[in-house]
KEMI-412996 format. One line per 4 residues: number of its first residue (from 1); their letters; for each residue x, y, z of N, C-alpha, C. Coordinates in Angstrom, 2 decimals. Atoms other than C-alpha are relative to their C-alpha. Example, Ala and Ser with C-alpha at 12.3 -4.5 7.8 and 13.67 -1.06 7.14 Angstrom:
% residues 2
1 = AS = 0.89:-1.19:0.00:12.30:-4.50:7.80:0.90:1.20:0.00  -0.82:-1.19:-0.06:13.67:-1.06:7.14:-0.77:1.09:0.73
END
This chain:
% residues 251
1 = MSEK = 0.05:-1.33:-0.06:-45.71:82.59:35.00:1.10:0.71:0.60  -1.27:-0.75:-0.68:-42.81:85.06:35.66:-0.12:0.43:1.43  0.14:-0.33:-1.41:-41.91:85.75:39.11:0.35:1.40:0.07  -0.22:-1.36:0.01:-41.01:89.34:38.15:-1.12:0.84:0.51
5 = AGDV = 1.02:-1.00:-0.35:-43.02:92.00:39.90:-0.27:1.06:-1.06  0.15:-1.16:0.94:-44.83:94.43:37.74:-1.43:0.25:-0.01  1.40:-0.18:-0.03:-48.14:96.09:36.76:-0.82:-1.18:-0.87  0.80:0.95:0.65:-51.12:94.01:35.90:-1.06:0.65:-0.66
9 = DLTG = 1.05:-0.79:0.85:-53.52:94.76:33.06:-1.40:-0.50:0.45  1.09:0.36:-0.54:-56.97:94.81:34.75:-1.13:0.23:-0.82  1.11:-0.22:0.81:-58.97:95.49:31.75:-1.07:-1.02:-0.14  0.89:0.89:-0.22:-60.59:92.34:32.02:-1.05:-0.05:1.07
13 = AKLN = 0.71:-0.16:-1.19:-61.94:93.03:35.41:-0.95:1.20:-0.37  1.01:-1.12:0.29:-63.57:96.31:33.96:-1.11:-0.43:-0.78  1.02:0.41:0.96:-65.29:94.45:31.30:-0.98:-1.04:0.65  0.81:1.03:-0.66:-66.62:91.98:33.83:-0.05:-1.23:-0.85
17 = TGVW = -0.02:0.94:0.82:-65.53:89.28:31.62:-0.09:-1.37:0.68  0.01:1.38:-0.72:-66.65:85.62:32.72:0.35:-0.98:-0.83  -0.56:1.16:0.86:-64.79:82.53:31.60:-0.21:-1.30:0.60  0.02:1.24:-0.58:-65.01:78.88:32.01:1.25:-0.72:0.19
21 = LVKV = -1.01:0.78:-0.39:-62.62:76.61:33.62:-0.26:-1.45:-0.27  0.51:1.38:0.49:-62.65:73.27:31.75:1.20:-0.94:0.15  -1.15:1.04:-0.01:-60.62:70.22:32.57:-0.17:-1.12:-1.21  -0.05:0.83:1.23:-59.72:68.28:29.35:0.90:-1.17:0.06
25 = PKYL = -1.01:1.16:-0.07:-58.09:64.82:28.71:1.35:0.45:-0.76  -1.39:-0.36:0.48:-54.38:65.01:28.07:0.21:-0.03:-1.51  -0.16:0.21:1.51:-54.74:63.67:24.37:-0.68:1.15:-0.76  0.75:-1.10:0.65:-57.14:66.44:23.60:0.61:1.29:-0.05
29 = SHQW = -0.82:-1.10:-0.10:-55.02:69.27:24.70:1.19:-0.06:-0.85  -1.03:0.22:0.94:-52.21:67.74:22.71:-0.54:0.28:-1.47  0.51:-0.16:1.50:-54.42:67.55:19.42:-0.24:1.58:-0.24  0.29:-1.33:0.20:-55.32:71.19:20.10:1.14:0.87:-0.52
33 = TKAT = -1.25:-0.85:0.40:-51.79:72.48:19.67:0.30:-0.23:-1.52  -0.23:0.06:1.43:-51.91:71.15:15.96:-0.85:0.77:-0.86  0.96:-0.82:0.72:-54.61:73.52:15.04:0.83:1.13:-0.73  -0.67:-1.05:0.87:-53.54:75.86:12.15:-1.08:1.12:-0.37
37 = GRGE = 0.88:-1.08:0.39:-54.96:79.08:10.67:-0.50:0.81:1.17  0.67:-0.70:-0.98:-57.43:80.68:13.03:0.23:-0.56:1.34  -0.02:0.65:-1.42:-56.74:78.12:15.80:-1.30:-0.51:0.31  1.34:0.60:-0.58:-60.25:76.59:15.66:0.18:-1.32:0.28
41 = VGKL = -0.34:1.37:-0.56:-60.17:73.24:17.50:-1.30:-0.77:0.00  1.22:0.57:0.00:-63.93:72.46:17.32:-1.22:0.89:0.22  1.09:-0.65:-0.30:-67.39:73.46:18.16:-0.69:-0.43:1.38  0.68:0.33:-1.26:-69.16:73.82:21.62:-1.42:0.24:-0.26
45 = RISK = 1.45:-0.09:0.03:-72.90:73.11:21.83:-0.72:0.04:1.23  0.88:-0.09:-1.23:-75.31:74.29:24.45:-1.29:-0.16:-0.28  1.44:0.14:0.24:-78.72:72.92:24.46:-0.75:0.09:1.36  0.81:-0.24:-1.39:-81.39:73.88:26.99:-1.02:-0.96:0.28
49 = KGNQ = 0.95:0.90:-0.15:-83.16:70.61:26.58:0.52:-1.13:0.89  -0.57:1.06:-0.97:-81.24:68.87:29.39:-0.77:-0.60:0.99  0.75:0.59:-1.03:-82.15:66.83:32.26:-0.36:1.02:1.21  0.52:-0.87:-1.25:-84.11:68.57:35.28:0.19:1.49:-0.47
53 = GKPE = -0.05:-1.47:0.40:-84.01:71.80:33.16:1.32:0.51:-0.28  -1.24:-0.48:0.16:-80.31:72.03:33.11:0.49:-0.14:-1.56  -0.46:-0.06:1.51:-78.44:72.81:29.77:0.99:-1.20:-0.28  -1.03:0.97:0.41:-76.44:70.01:28.08:0.90:0.61:-0.75
57 = VSFT = -1.24:-0.64:0.50:-73.08:71.03:26.98:0.84:-1.07:-0.65  -0.93:1.06:0.62:-70.80:69.03:24.50:0.96:0.77:-0.88  -1.09:-0.66:0.77:-67.68:69.81:22.62:0.28:-1.08:-1.19  -0.18:0.85:1.00:-67.04:68.34:19.07:1.48:0.30:-0.63
61 = LNEE = -1.30:-0.36:0.44:-63.39:68.15:17.94:-0.07:-0.04:-1.62  0.03:-0.06:1.51:-62.70:69.20:14.34:0.63:-1.34:-0.53  -0.42:1.35:0.62:-62.19:66.08:12.20:1.52:-0.12:-0.48  -1.37:0.00:0.45:-58.70:67.14:10.81:0.91:-0.22:1.24
65 = LTVI = -0.79:0.07:-1.07:-57.44:67.07:14.43:-0.23:-1.33:0.65  0.19:1.32:-0.69:-58.51:63.46:15.21:1.15:-0.92:-0.28  -1.08:0.87:0.38:-55.43:62.00:13.54:1.24:0.14:1.23  -0.86:-0.05:-0.96:-53.05:60.93:16.23:1.53:-0.71:-0.47
69 = EGIE = -1.43:0.39:0.53:-49.20:60.84:15.36:0.63:-1.19:0.92  -0.52:0.85:-0.86:-47.20:57.94:16.48:-0.69:-1.45:0.10  0.71:1.23:-0.03:-49.89:55.18:16.11:-0.08:-0.62:-1.29  -0.01:0.77:1.27:-49.29:52.52:13.62:-1.47:-0.35:-0.46
73 = DKSV = 1.44:0.27:0.31:-53.02:51.53:13.77:-0.75:1.18:-0.72  0.61:-1.17:0.51:-54.55:53.99:11.34:-1.65:0.17:0.37  1.40:0.14:-0.46:-58.04:52.75:12.42:-0.44:0.69:1.30  0.24:-0.67:-1.39:-57.55:54.51:15.78:0.17:1.38:-0.12
77 = SAPR = -0.09:-1.47:0.10:-58.08:58.14:16.13:-0.60:0.63:1.32  0.52:-0.76:-1.12:-59.09:60.80:18.78:-1.53:0.22:-0.05  1.41:-0.13:-0.13:-62.65:60.76:19.78:-0.49:1.40:-0.29  0.48:-1.43:0.19:-64.75:63.76:18.52:-0.89:0.57:0.88
81 = EHPL = 0.96:-0.50:-0.80:-67.60:63.93:20.69:0.30:-0.10:1.64  -0.25:0.07:-1.58:-67.10:65.05:24.47:-1.03:0.70:0.65  0.76:-0.59:-0.88:-69.77:65.72:26.80:0.51:0.76:1.11  -0.53:-0.78:-1.02:-69.20:68.26:29.42:-0.74:-0.12:1.21
85 = TMQT = 0.64:-0.07:-1.14:-70.05:67.73:33.02:0.05:1.35:0.89  -0.12:-1.43:-0.53:-70.93:71.22:34.64:0.10:-0.18:1.59  -0.15:0.01:-1.39:-70.03:72.15:37.96:0.04:1.41:0.60  -0.01:-1.44:-0.62:-70.51:75.17:40.18:1.38:0.46:0.53
89 = VGGQ = -1.19:-0.47:-0.54:-67.75:77.38:41.25:0.18:0.03:1.50  0.11:0.05:-1.59:-68.91:77.41:44.93:0.38:1.38:0.45  -0.33:-1.39:-0.92:-67.61:79.97:47.43:1.34:0.44:-0.63  -1.40:-0.31:0.68:-64.11:80.20:45.26:-0.08:1.22:-0.79
93 = TLAV = -0.19:-1.27:1.04:-63.05:83.30:43.44:1.19:-0.36:-0.79  -0.90:0.60:0.93:-61.13:81.93:40.50:0.22:1.11:-1.16  -0.47:-0.99:1.08:-59.34:84.20:37.88:0.89:-0.60:-1.09  -0.90:0.53:1.01:-57.51:83.44:34.57:0.85:1.18:-0.39
97 = FTET = -1.02:-0.97:0.44:-54.34:85.46:33.82:0.88:-0.40:-1.26  -0.94:0.39:1.07:-52.16:85.52:30.68:1.22:0.77:0.10  -1.29:-0.92:0.02:-48.55:86.57:30.16:0.43:0.00:-1.42  -0.56:-0.41:1.35:-47.22:88.14:27.02:1.49:-0.31:0.11
101 = SSDK = -1.43:0.21:0.37:-43.79:87.69:25.40:0.85:1.03:0.89  -0.74:-1.03:-0.68:-42.73:90.90:27.26:-0.27:-0.10:1.51  0.18:0.27:-1.45:-43.60:89.34:30.71:-0.98:0.78:0.52  1.17:-0.75:-0.56:-46.73:91.52:31.04:-1.16:-0.97:0.34
105 = IALE = 1.09:0.83:-0.44:-49.51:90.03:32.98:-1.35:0.63:-0.07  1.41:-0.63:0.31:-53.22:90.57:32.09:-1.01:-0.85:0.59  1.14:0.83:-0.43:-56.42:89.51:33.69:-0.85:-0.17:-1.13  0.86:0.24:1.14:-58.48:87.79:31.13:-1.54:-0.14:0.61
109 = GVVV = 1.34:-0.01:-0.50:-61.62:87.31:33.36:-0.06:-0.93:1.32  0.16:0.65:-1.44:-63.10:85.70:36.45:-0.86:-1.35:-0.40  0.69:1.20:0.46:-64.30:82.06:36.26:-1.43:0.11:0.55  1.54:0.21:-0.35:-68.04:81.71:36.28:-0.54:-1.32:0.06
113 = QRAD = 0.36:1.25:0.35:-68.29:78.18:35.39:1.06:-1.16:-0.04  -1.01:1.07:0.01:-66.24:74.88:35.97:-0.72:-1.11:-0.79  0.44:1.02:0.68:-66.59:71.82:33.72:1.00:-1.08:-0.17  -0.79:1.00:0.42:-65.23:68.39:33.04:-0.29:-0.53:-1.42
117 = CRPA = 0.34:0.36:1.31:-64.86:67.48:29.54:0.66:-1.38:-0.24  -0.31:1.45:0.09:-64.71:63.69:28.91:-0.47:-0.48:-1.33  0.32:0.58:1.31:-64.86:61.68:25.79:-1.18:-0.94:0.13  1.27:0.98:-0.01:-68.18:59.78:24.91:0.58:-1.35:-0.32
121 = VSDN = -0.58:1.45:0.13:-67.46:56.01:25.44:-0.36:-0.57:-1.33  0.31:0.68:1.35:-67.24:54.37:21.99:1.17:-1.08:-0.29  -1.15:1.05:0.33:-65.30:51.51:20.31:1.36:0.76:-0.30  -1.31:-0.73:0.33:-62.71:54.05:18.92:0.69:0.57:1.26
125 = YMKL = -0.84:-0.31:-1.09:-61.98:55.39:22.29:0.31:-1.07:0.78  -0.46:1.21:-0.85:-61.66:52.02:24.01:1.18:-0.55:-0.78  -1.25:0.39:0.70:-59.09:51.24:21.13:1.07:0.67:0.40  -1.00:-1.04:-0.39:-57.24:54.38:21.95:0.59:-0.28:1.48
129 = KRLQ = -0.35:0.42:-1.48:-57.27:53.56:25.70:0.98:-1.24:0.10  -0.85:1.13:0.00:-55.83:50.09:25.01:1.27:0.18:-0.43  -1.25:-0.39:0.63:-53.13:51.44:22.83:0.92:0.78:0.89  -0.67:-1.01:-0.90:-52.17:54.11:25.47:0.50:-1.01:1.17
133 = IEES = -0.41:1.10:-1.21:-52.08:51.08:28.25:1.08:-0.70:-0.52  -1.04:0.98:0.56:-49.92:48.92:26.00:1.23:0.82:-0.15  -1.27:-0.72:0.02:-47.50:51.87:25.36:0.70:0.28:1.35  -0.49:-0.29:-1.20:-47.11:52.66:28.93:0.74:-1.17:0.85
137 = TKPV = -0.57:1.25:-0.64:-46.32:48.96:29.85:1.20:-0.55:-0.75  -1.15:0.39:0.76:-43.56:48.69:27.38:1.36:0.17:0.71  -1.21:-0.20:-0.78:-40.16:48.09:28.99:0.89:1.19:-0.57  -0.91:-1.20:0.26:-37.92:51.12:28.89:1.34:-0.60:-0.68
141 = RLSQ = -1.22:0.51:0.56:-34.90:48.95:28.17:-0.36:-1.26:-0.74  0.15:1.11:0.91:-34.72:46.52:25.26:1.32:-0.51:-0.19  -1.20:0.55:0.40:-31.94:44.11:24.44:-0.01:0.00:-1.54  -0.24:-0.29:1.41:-30.48:44.54:21.03:1.26:-0.72:-0.29
145 = QLAK = -1.24:0.66:0.30:-27.95:42.32:19.12:0.86:0.97:-0.96  -0.83:-0.99:0.51:-24.93:44.25:17.98:0.75:-0.69:-1.28  -0.50:0.51:1.19:-23.66:43.71:14.53:1.73:-0.08:0.12  -1.24:-0.17:-0.24:-20.10:44.55:15.59:0.39:0.43:1.41
149 = AVTN = -0.32:-0.20:-1.30:-18.18:45.02:18.76:0.08:1.67:0.27  0.10:-1.44:-0.41:-18.50:48.40:20.65:1.43:0.44:0.06  -1.32:-0.60:-0.17:-15.22:50.38:20.20:-0.04:1.31:0.50  -0.14:-1.35:-0.65:-15.25:53.21:22.72:0.73:-0.27:1.41
153 = NYKP = -0.75:0.00:-1.42:-13.79:54.03:26.24:-0.80:-0.78:1.11  0.81:0.69:-1.06:-16.58:52.34:28.15:0.15:-1.50:-0.13  -0.03:1.44:0.12:-15.60:48.74:28.73:-0.44:-0.76:1.32  0.66:0.61:-1.26:-17.35:46.19:31.06:0.95:-0.25:1.02
157 = VANH = -0.88:0.19:-1.35:-15.92:45.69:34.54:-0.20:-1.57:0.25  -0.08:1.42:-0.30:-14.85:42.07:35.18:-0.77:-0.26:1.45  0.61:0.19:-1.24:-15.90:42.42:38.89:-0.17:1.32:0.69  0.12:-1.19:-0.43:-17.32:45.53:40.51:0.45:0.01:1.65
161 = AYNM = -0.76:-0.09:-1.38:-15.89:46.72:43.95:-1.01:-0.53:1.08  0.75:0.63:-1.03:-18.88:45.74:45.99:-0.18:-1.38:-0.06  -0.08:1.45:0.09:-18.90:42.32:44.64:1.33:-0.49:0.64  -1.16:0.31:-0.52:-15.24:42.15:45.64:-0.06:-0.05:1.43
165 = EYER = -0.03:-0.09:-1.42:-16.01:43.29:49.10:-0.83:-1.09:0.72  0.79:1.03:-0.40:-18.79:40.82:49.51:0.61:-1.32:0.11  -0.84:1.09:0.11:-16.42:38.08:48.43:0.97:-0.06:1.19  -1.22:-0.16:-0.96:-13.77:39.20:50.85:-0.67:-0.48:1.38
169 = KKKE = 0.58:0.46:-1.26:-16.30:39.04:53.77:-0.49:-1.32:0.06  0.58:1.40:0.23:-17.75:35.69:52.61:1.16:-0.96:0.42  -1.10:0.85:-0.25:-14.16:34.14:52.71:0.35:0.18:1.40  -0.39:-0.37:-1.42:-13.47:35.86:56.16:-0.87:-0.68:1.01
173 = EGKR = 1.09:0.72:-0.83:-16.64:34.41:57.55:0.17:-1.59:0.03  -0.29:1.41:0.05:-15.73:30.90:56.20:1.17:-0.44:0.67  -1.09:0.32:-0.87:-12.42:31.05:57.89:-0.25:-0.33:1.43  0.18:0.11:-1.20:-13.98:31.18:61.06:-0.66:-1.39:0.45
177 = ARAD = 0.30:1.37:-0.33:-14.11:27.57:62.27:-0.63:-0.01:1.35  0.81:-0.05:-1.22:-16.52:26.69:65.00:0.78:-0.59:1.15  -0.67:0.51:-1.11:-14.87:26.23:68.41:-0.83:-0.77:0.88  0.82:0.66:-0.96:-16.05:23.98:71.09:-0.98:0.76:0.77
181 = KQQV = 1.14:-0.78:-0.63:-19.20:25.10:72.75:0.30:0.47:1.29  -0.48:-0.40:-1.33:-17.72:25.30:76.26:0.97:1.09:-0.09  -0.99:-1.11:0.18:-14.86:27.35:74.88:-0.69:1.28:-0.47  0.73:-1.22:0.34:-17.31:29.80:73.31:-0.79:0.68:1.18
185 = LDML = 0.66:-0.73:-1.20:-19.31:30.12:76.57:0.87:0.63:0.87  -0.86:-0.59:-0.94:-16.30:30.78:78.60:0.33:1.39:-0.57  -0.47:-1.34:0.65:-15.34:33.60:76.10:-1.24:0.89:0.35  1.06:-0.86:-0.13:-18.91:34.92:76.37:-0.16:0.46:1.53
189 = FSAF = 0.09:-0.19:-1.47:-19.26:34.73:80.28:1.11:0.92:0.42  -1.10:-0.85:-0.11:-15.87:36.51:80.32:-0.20:1.47:-0.33  0.48:-1.32:0.51:-17.21:39.35:78.26:-1.11:0.53:0.67  1.21:-0.44:-0.74:-20.41:39.68:80.16:0.22:0.37:1.49
193 = EKHQ = -0.62:-0.35:-1.56:-18.39:40.09:83.45:0.43:1.44:-0.11  -0.58:-1.29:0.25:-16.96:43.42:81.89:-1.26:0.92:-0.33  1.14:-0.73:0.32:-20.23:44.68:80.36:-1.36:-0.60:0.09  1.38:0.66:-0.05:-23.94:43.95:80.60:-0.52:-0.27:-1.39
197 = YYNI = 0.56:0.03:1.44:-24.89:44.61:76.91:1.06:-0.06:-1.08  -0.95:-0.01:1.10:-23.35:43.68:73.73:-0.86:-0.09:-1.38  0.51:0.32:1.15:-24.43:43.85:70.09:0.67:-1.26:-0.61  -0.56:1.32:0.43:-23.94:40.76:68.01:1.34:0.15:-0.73
201 = KDLV = -1.15:-0.21:0.67:-21.19:42.42:65.94:1.24:0.01:0.83  -1.13:0.03:-0.98:-19.00:43.00:69.05:0.28:-1.33:0.52  -0.31:1.36:-0.57:-19.58:39.37:70.29:0.65:-0.96:-1.15  -0.72:0.82:1.19:-18.55:38.11:66.75:1.59:0.27:0.00
205 = DITK = -1.44:-0.57:-0.05:-15.30:40.27:67.04:0.84:-0.72:1.18  -0.64:0.69:-1.16:-14.60:38.73:70.68:0.17:-1.41:-0.12  0.11:1.35:0.03:-15.49:35.19:69.95:0.65:-0.68:-1.38  -0.48:0.43:1.27:-14.35:34.97:66.32:-0.69:-1.31:-0.56
209 = QPVI = 0.92:1.15:0.35:-17.30:32.50:65.71:-0.97:0.48:-1.06  0.93:-0.37:0.97:-19.61:32.41:62.79:-1.42:0.51:0.64  1.24:-0.67:-0.70:-22.91:34.60:63.46:-1.01:-1.06:0.48  0.96:0.94:-0.26:-25.34:31.58:63.09:0.16:-0.78:1.21
213 = YLKE = -0.36:0.75:-1.10:-23.44:29.46:65.53:0.16:0.69:1.26  -0.12:-0.88:-1.25:-22.86:32.33:67.95:-1.48:0.26:0.67  1.22:-0.17:-0.24:-26.67:33.01:67.99:-0.61:-1.32:0.70  0.38:1.13:-0.51:-27.41:29.44:68.73:0.29:-0.21:1.47
217 = ILRD = -0.54:0.00:-1.37:-25.30:29.57:71.92:-0.72:1.00:0.77  0.50:-1.05:-0.63:-26.59:32.99:72.81:-1.52:-0.21:0.48  1.45:0.42:-0.43:-30.18:31.60:73.01:-0.13:-0.60:1.07  0.03:0.87:-1.05:-29.34:29.28:75.51:0.26:0.75:1.41
221 = IGIY = -0.52:-0.75:-1.15:-27.84:31.82:77.99:-0.36:1.46:-0.01  0.26:-1.48:0.11:-28.89:35.21:76.82:-1.43:0.33:-0.29  1.24:-0.61:0.41:-31.81:37.58:76.13:0.21:1.09:-0.98  -0.19:-0.93:1.14:-32.20:39.61:73.10:-1.01:1.28:0.21
225 = NVKG = 0.96:-1.19:-0.05:-33.63:43.19:73.64:-0.45:0.58:-1.18  0.61:-0.58:1.35:-35.98:44.27:71.03:-0.64:1.42:0.17  0.30:-1.25:-0.21:-36.93:47.44:72.64:0.62:0.67:1.30  -0.60:-0.72:-1.26:-36.09:50.03:75.39:1.41:0.60:-0.51
229 = THKN = -1.38:-0.75:0.21:-32.68:51.86:75.77:0.95:-0.90:-0.57  -0.88:0.91:0.54:-30.78:48.78:74.97:-0.48:-0.80:-1.18  0.62:0.63:1.05:-32.55:47.87:71.99:1.12:-0.69:-1.12  -0.86:0.83:0.93:-30.83:45.27:69.54:1.30:-0.47:0.56
233 = TWEL = -1.21:0.58:-0.60:-28.43:44.10:72.08:-0.31:-1.35:0.89  0.31:1.21:-0.59:-27.87:40.92:73.93:0.47:0.13:1.58  -0.41:0.20:-1.29:-27.64:40.25:77.77:-0.13:-1.35:0.68  0.30:1.19:-0.37:-27.41:37.39:79.89:-1.26:-0.25:0.80
237 = KPEY = 1.17:0.17:-0.57:-30.33:35.65:81.41:0.12:0.19:1.59  -0.14:-0.37:-1.37:-30.94:36.49:85.21:0.91:-1.03:0.74  -0.68:1.03:-0.78:-29.53:33.01:86.37:1.42:0.04:-0.33  -1.20:0.27:0.50:-26.30:33.48:84.47:0.76:1.51:0.42
241 = RHYQ = -0.75:-1.47:-0.23:-25.56:37.33:85.49:0.85:0.10:1.27  -1.03:-0.35:-1.05:-22.53:38.24:87.50:0.95:0.96:-0.68  -0.69:-1.00:0.67:-21.15:41.76:86.51:0.87:0.56:1.12  -1.00:-0.69:-0.67:-18.08:43.63:87.75:-0.67:1.18:0.84
245 = GEEK = 0.58:-1.17:-0.67:-19.08:46.21:90.25:-1.53:-0.13:0.17  1.53:0.19:-0.11:-22.74:44.96:90.38:-0.67:0.95:-1.06  0.68:-0.91:0.87:-23.65:46.93:87.26:-1.60:-0.14:-0.07  1.32:0.10:-0.07:-27.26:47.78:87.32:-0.69:0.09:-1.30
249 = TDE = 0.76:-0.25:1.28:-29.86:47.55:84.65:-0.84:1.31:0.15  0.88:-1.18:0.09:-32.31:50.31:83.62:-1.43:-0.13:0.57  1.33:0.22:-0.50:-35.22:48.59:85.02:-0.28:0.56:1.52
END
């Protein structure tokens, strides 16, 4: 509906026109758009011989609108019979508005009845649902053999930038030979004399050791903080702590 402000035609309110608000299946509304001539899509039947004295309401789709385009299996078509489940409007006030080509808004009427229009369960309907499910599960991308080479400006890249960066880091990691454990411990204790908390990246930069090997040594002398102010950092176990200036913890 247009967002432009303007006058609203309230003729429908003066006529006290009551309308039904009906929820219909997607395929049914699609078939309705194919109606020609006067735009008749089917017939609505209201019977007073329903259960508990309530009327039974059903919609029958015109036969010429049952053909569904795009389905190879011609034995499958849109269901014709659609019973309606009636519902009360409740405490809501609902209205239906229309908009003309000149952006004029008109009140068509106030909703006096709500309903759900559902297809009657049948073999034809089950076939249609199966085809719809199969269609929705088809892969979006399909492989296709080309008869000749593609001759355009889009050429395959031998190696993407992120792959090259990954290989560079992998080679750099491989160059880090494991040092003697005592030598690594000396470097760690020297670092922890300056600061109480380190993340693993900083310790790798300091010791130049592989991450896995460094973590094995840290588990013997350190504690990994999983929460609190210094989350995701390492610190020495109490028996190994000796900080410059007696740096205090947050505890």
